[in-house]
C-alpha positions in Angstrom: 1.3 8.9 16.2 3.7 6.2 16.8 1.1 4.0 18.8 -1.0 4.2 15.7 2.0 3.3 13.4 2.8 0.3 15.7 -1.0 -0.6 15.7 -1.3 -0.2 12.0 1.7 -2.4 11.3 0.6 -5.1 13.7 -3.0 -5.5 12.1 -1.2 -5.3 8.6 0.9 -8.2 9.6 -2.2 -10.4 10.3 -4.0 -9.3 7.2 -4.9 -12.5 5.5 -4.6 -11.2 1.8 -1.1 -9.9 2.6 0.0 -12.7 4.3 -1.5 -15.0 1.2 0.9 -12.8 -1.3 3.8 -12.4 1.1 3.5 -8.7 1.4 5.8 -7.2 4.0 6.2 -3.6 5.5 9.7 -2.5 4.9 8.9 1.2 6.0 6.0 3.2 7.6 5.5 6.7 8.5 2.8 9.3 8.2 1.9 9.8 4.7 4.5 7.1 3.6 4.8 3.2 3.2 7.3 0.9 1.4 6.4 -2.6 0.9 7.8 -5.7 -0.5 6.6 -8.9 -2.2 8.7 -11.7 -3.6 6.4 -13.0 -6.5 5.9 -16.7 -6.8 5.2 -18.9 -10.1 1.4 -19.2 -8.8 1.3 -15.4 -9.8 1.9 -16.0 -13.6 -0.4 -15.0 -16.0 -0.7 -16.9 -19.4 2.6 -15.5 -20.7 4.7 -16.4 -17.7 5.1 -13.0 -16.2 3.8 -11.8 -13.0 -0.1 -11.1 -13.4 -1.5 -7.3 -13.2 -3.7 -8.4 -10.3 -0.8 -9.5 -8.1 1.0 -6.0 -8.7 -2.1 -4.2 -8.5 -2.4 -5.9 -4.9 1.3 -4.9 -3.9 0.6 -1.1 -4.8 -2.8 -1.3 -3.2 -1.4 -2.4 0.3 1.1 0.4 0.0 -2.0 2.7 -0.8 -3.9 1.3 2.2 -1.1 1.7 4.6 0.0 5.5 3.4 -3.7 6.9 3.5 -4.6 5.1 6.9 -1.3 6.0 8.6 -2.8 9.3 10.3 -5.1 7.2 12.5 -8.5 7.5 10.6 -10.3 5.4 8.1 -9.6 6.1 4.5 -11.2 4.4 1.5 -10.5 4.4 -2.1 -12.1 6.7 -4.4 -10.3 5.9 -7.5 -7.0 4.2 -8.5 -5.4 4.7 -11.9 -2.6 2.3 -12.6 0.0 2.2 -15.6 1.9 -0.9 -16.0 5.3 -0.2 -17.6 7.3 -3.3 -17.7 6.8 -7.0 -16.9 7.6 -8.7 -13.6 8.9 -12.2 -13.6 8.3 -15.1 -10.8 10.9 -15.2 -8.1 11.5 -11.3 -8.3 11.3 -9.1 -5.3 9.1 -6.0 -5.9 9.0 -2.9 -3.9 6.1 -0.5 -3.9 6.4 3.1 -2.3 3.4 5.1 -1.8 3.6 8.7 -0.9 0.9 11.3 0.0 1.3 14.0 -2.3 -1.9 15.9 -0.9 -4.1 15.7 2.3 -7.1 17.7 3.3 -10.0 17.0 6.0 -11.6 14.8 3.5 -9.5 13.9 0.3 -5.8 12.3 0.2 -4.0 11.9 -3.1 -1.3 9.3 -3.0 1.6 8.5 -5.7 2.5 4.7 -5.7 5.4 3.2 -7.7 6.5 -0.2 -8.1 9.7 -1.3 -8.9 11.6 -4.4 -10.0 14.8 -6.1 -8.4 16.8 -4.2 -10.9 15.2 -0.9 -10.0 13.1 -0.4 -13.2 9.8 0.9 -12.8 7.1 -1.8 -13.1 4.0 0.4 -12.3 2.9 3.7 -11.6 -0.3 4.6 -9.8 -2.5 7.8 -9.0 -4.9 7.0 -6.3 -7.6 9.2 -4.4 -8.9 8.4 -0.8 -11.9 9.6 1.1 -10.9 10.1 4.5 -13.5 9.5 6.8 -14.0 10.6 10.4 -14.1 7.1 12.2 -10.7 6.3 14.1 -9.1 3.1 12.9 -11.1 0.6 15.0 -7.9 -1.3 16.3 -6.1 2.0 17.6 -5.8 2.3 21.7 -8.2 5.3 22.9 -5.5 7.3 23.7 -4.1 7.9 20.4 -6.3 10.8 18.9 -6.2 10.7 15.1 -5.2 13.5 12.9 -7.7 15.4 10.9 -6.0 18.2 9.6 
């Protein structure tokens, strides 16, 4: 599993979209991820606050890492987001994804985005379909968990 998480961290650090937004991994373990993103002026909406799409991108990255942390490809089936408070340009946001249930085929994930002062910015419930395919960048000796 350590090789899986190491490979996942490496690949994510090279993901162009994550680099564009400045999303970084703080913590990654099986079924759990914490990421951060410093918001920028370029992420602003018409009202001068951070666009919901930027916040969604951060929580989606946490979802991606959380459900793919077992070594098999997992893809989104559905995502339900609630935006609870505004974020502001220059603010550091944290997203924490936690798998709350996992079967052989389906994973359910809870993601929370908090602002620099600890307030809840957004919550998300997401479902992923767990495919049989191994993550394509895993070393051959790292067998995926299909529990």
